[in-house]
N, C-alpha and C positions, 0 to 999 in steps of 0.2 A: 492391454490396459487401455480403457476408454478415454477418448478425448474430453478434454476440460477447456473452459474459457481460461486463458493466461492474458494478464494485463501488466504491462509495464507503465508505472505512473511516475511522474516526475513533479514534485511540489517544489515551487520556488517562492521567495519571499524571505522573511525571517524565520527560516526553518532549522537552524542548527543552533545549539546552545540553548534552547528553550524547552527540552524535554520532549521533542516532536517524536523521535523515534520511541520512546517509552510509551507516549499517548497511543501511537500507531500499534503497539504490541498490545496493550490493554484493550484497545477497540477491536483488534483481530480476534480476541477470545470470545467476542460476542457473535462472530460469524463462523460459518463454516468454510473457511479458507485456510491455504496453506501458502507459505513463501517466506519472505523476508524484506526487511527494511533496512537502509544504510545511508549514511552521509556521503556525498561525493564531494571531490575536490574543489568543483566550481561553485559549492555553496548551497546546491540544491539537494533534496533527499529523494532517494529511489525507492520505490515500493514495487516489488516483483510479486504477484500475487495470482493464485489460481484457485478455481472453484466455479459455482454456478454463477451466471451473469447477475442475478438478483442480489447475491450475497456479496459480490465484489462492489457492486453499485452502492449497497448499504454500507460497506466498510468505508469506502472513499467518502461518502456523505457524512459519516459519523466522524471521520478524520477532520474534514473541512468545519464541522460544528464544533469540535473540541477544541480545534486550533485557530478558530476564528479570529482574524485580526493580524495573524502571522502569515497566512498563505495568501500570496499574490496571485499565482497562477497555478493550474493543474493541467499537465499534459498527459493525455492517456491513449495508449495503443493496444489494441486487443486483437488476439489470434485465437484460434482453436488448435490443440495440440496434446499429445499425451501428458498425463500428469508427471511432473518432475519432483515436486517437493513433498515433504512429509513435515507436519508441524508448521509453526510461525516463529522466527527468530529475528533479533537484531544483529546485523552484521557490523 
């Protein structure tokens, strides 16, 4: 299987209890990406996503736009690796 770009993205701010994961799921449908989004116990939201770099960049920007005012910080770590996910889900 070919390598894809995989990003681990952490969103912090007021990102839990505001429909954040649902909005990420809906935004992900607009891009050719796979992965998941989940709440973390420390109050952040984790996005694990893979696909083409431009698709991932588009998704992260779309989430920022949709959740403007709630996101204080976005931390992104990218790597190339074999594809691991199918579809996109909320965990």
